[in-house]
C-alpha positions as CSV (number, residue, x, y, z in Angstrom):
1,M,0.0,0.0,0.0
2,K,1.4,3.4,-1.1
3,K,1.4,6.5,1.1
4,G,1.5,10.0,-0.3
5,F,1.0,11.5,-3.7
6,T,2.9,10.9,-7.0
7,V,4.7,13.7,-8.8
8,I,2.1,13.8,-11.5
9,E,-0.7,14.2,-9.0
10,L,1.1,17.1,-7.3
11,A,1.8,18.7,-10.7
12,I,-1.9,18.5,-11.6
13,V,-3.0,20.1,-8.3
14,L,-0.4,22.9,-8.7
15,L,-1.6,23.5,-12.3
16,I,-5.2,23.8,-11.2
17,I,-4.2,26.2,-8.4
18,G,-2.2,28.3,-10.9
19,I,-5.1,28.5,-13.4
20,A,-7.5,29.5,-10.6
21,L,-5.1,32.3,-9.4
22,T,-4.5,33.5,-13.0
23,V,-8.2,33.9,-13.5
24,G,-9.1,35.2,-10.0
25,I,-6.4,37.7,-9.0
26,P,-7.0,40.2,-11.9
27,R,-10.7,40.2,-11.1
28,F,-10.1,40.8,-7.4
29,G,-7.8,43.7,-8.2
30,R,-10.5,45.5,-10.2
31,I,-12.8,45.8,-7.2
32,R,-13.2,49.6,-6.6
33,P,-15.1,51.3,-3.8
34,K,-18.5,52.7,-4.7
35,P,-18.5,56.5,-5.3
36,G,-20.6,57.0,-2.2
37,E,-18.2,55.1,0.1
38,Q,-15.2,56.8,-1.4
39,F,-16.8,60.2,-1.0
40,I,-17.4,59.6,2.7
41,V,-13.7,58.7,3.1
42,N,-12.5,61.7,1.2
43,L,-14.9,64.1,2.9
44,S,-13.8,62.8,6.3
45,A,-10.2,63.3,5.4
46,L,-10.9,66.9,4.3
47,T,-12.9,67.7,7.4
48,Q,-10.2,66.3,9.7
49,E,-7.7,68.4,7.9
50,A,-9.9,71.4,8.4
51,S,-10.1,70.6,12.1
52,R,-6.3,70.3,12.3
53,Q,-5.9,73.7,10.5
54,A,-8.4,75.3,12.9
55,Q,-6.4,74.2,15.9
56,Y,-3.0,74.9,14.4
57,Q,-4.0,78.4,13.3
58,S,-6.4,79.1,16.1
59,K,-8.8,80.2,13.4
60,V,-12.3,79.1,12.4
61,Q,-12.3,77.0,9.3
62,K,-15.1,76.7,6.7
63,V,-15.9,73.5,4.7
64,L,-17.8,74.8,1.6
65,F,-19.9,72.6,-0.6
66,D,-20.2,74.1,-4.1
67,F,-23.0,72.2,-5.8
68,M,-22.5,73.9,-9.1
69,T,-18.9,73.0,-9.5
70,H,-19.2,69.6,-7.6
71,K,-16.5,70.6,-5.2
72,V,-16.0,70.6,-1.4
73,E,-13.4,73.2,-0.5
74,L,-11.5,74.2,2.7
75,W,-11.6,77.9,3.5
76,D,-10.5,79.8,6.6
77,I,-12.9,82.3,8.2
78,D,-11.0,85.3,6.5
79,G,-12.1,84.0,3.1
80,K,-8.7,82.5,2.2
81,K,-9.2,79.4,0.1
82,E,-6.9,76.6,0.9
83,K,-5.6,74.4,-2.0
84,K,-7.4,71.4,-0.5
85,F,-10.6,70.2,-2.1
86,I,-12.4,67.1,-3.1
87,I,-14.8,66.4,-6.0
88,I,-18.4,65.4,-5.5
89,P,-18.8,62.4,-7.9
90,D,-21.4,62.9,-10.7
91,A,-23.1,59.7,-9.6
92,L,-24.0,61.3,-6.2
93,D,-27.1,63.3,-5.7
94,I,-27.3,65.3,-2.5
95,K,-30.9,65.2,-1.3
96,D,-30.6,67.3,1.9
97,F,-27.9,69.0,3.9
98,L,-28.7,69.8,7.5
99,I,-26.6,72.1,9.7
100,N,-27.6,72.2,13.4
101,Q,-30.7,70.2,12.4
102,K,-31.8,72.9,9.9
103,S,-32.1,72.0,6.2
104,Q,-30.0,74.1,3.9
105,F,-32.4,73.4,1.1
106,G,-35.7,75.2,1.4
107,A,-39.0,74.2,-0.2
108,D,-37.5,71.7,-2.6
109,V,-35.0,74.4,-3.8
110,K,-31.4,73.4,-3.7
111,K,-28.9,76.1,-2.8
112,H,-25.8,76.5,-5.0
113,T,-23.6,76.4,-1.9
114,A,-23.7,75.3,1.7
115,Y,-21.0,75.3,4.4
116,F,-20.3,74.4,8.0
117,L,-17.8,75.8,10.4
118,I,-15.1,74.3,12.6
119,N,-14.1,76.4,15.6
120,A,-10.6,77.2,16.7
121,Q,-10.6,74.2,19.0
122,G,-11.4,71.8,16.1
123,I,-15.0,71.2,17.1
124,T,-17.5,71.1,14.2
125,Q,-21.1,72.1,13.8
126,D,-23.8,69.4,13.8
127,V,-23.9,68.2,10.2
128,K,-26.0,65.6,8.5
129,I,-26.0,64.9,4.8
130,F,-28.4,62.7,2.8
131,F,-27.4,61.6,-0.7
132,I,-28.0,58.9,-3.2
133,D,-25.4,57.0,-5.2
134,H,-26.9,56.4,-8.6
135,S,-24.0,54.0,-9.6
136,I,-25.4,51.3,-7.3
137,Q,-27.5,49.0,-9.6
138,T,-29.1,46.8,-6.9
139,R,-32.8,47.0,-6.4
140,G,-34.6,48.0,-3.3
141,P,-36.2,51.0,-1.7
142,N,-33.0,52.2,0.0
143,A,-30.4,51.1,-2.6
144,G,-27.6,53.6,-2.8
145,S,-29.1,55.8,-0.1
146,Y,-26.7,57.3,2.4
147,E,-27.2,59.3,5.6
148,I,-23.9,60.5,7.0
149,V,-23.4,62.3,10.3
150,L,-20.4,64.4,11.3
151,N,-18.9,63.6,14.7
152,P,-18.2,67.1,16.1
153,I,-15.2,65.9,18.2
154,T,-13.3,63.7,15.7
155,A,-14.5,65.7,12.6
156,Q,-15.2,62.4,10.9
157,F,-18.3,61.5,8.8
158,N,-19.9,58.1,9.6
159,R,-23.0,56.4,8.1
160,A,-26.0,56.8,10.4
């Protein structure tokens, strides 16, 4: 009675594993985050940078959403625009923007800009944003719907 595998059996197993990896790895590498998820990450990074700037400069910072140019920009209170900004992806549709629990969109009219402030201690206003990611193709009543809330202490956005 033989114990173990022959060289041919091992070669066949290695060939099968090699083929599986050749097909599987390129597909795995192409997985990209959805625009909505990436926007939350980028927005959090920008907001945290604004909080650091506010503390470093001891100056109020403004995070300005320009819905016409699809940009979110960092400004200081004196109106000096920083070179830091992020793009709002075209696939995203911001449905509502609340600051201190007050909608910045009135009577179904969307403003061209909205902003929130970060004080000199790095504490933010109460911000909640509702948006839809139209790139999500799944079906369901809330597919692609996001509600994100800004943590005023950490200056980081999280899904609600």
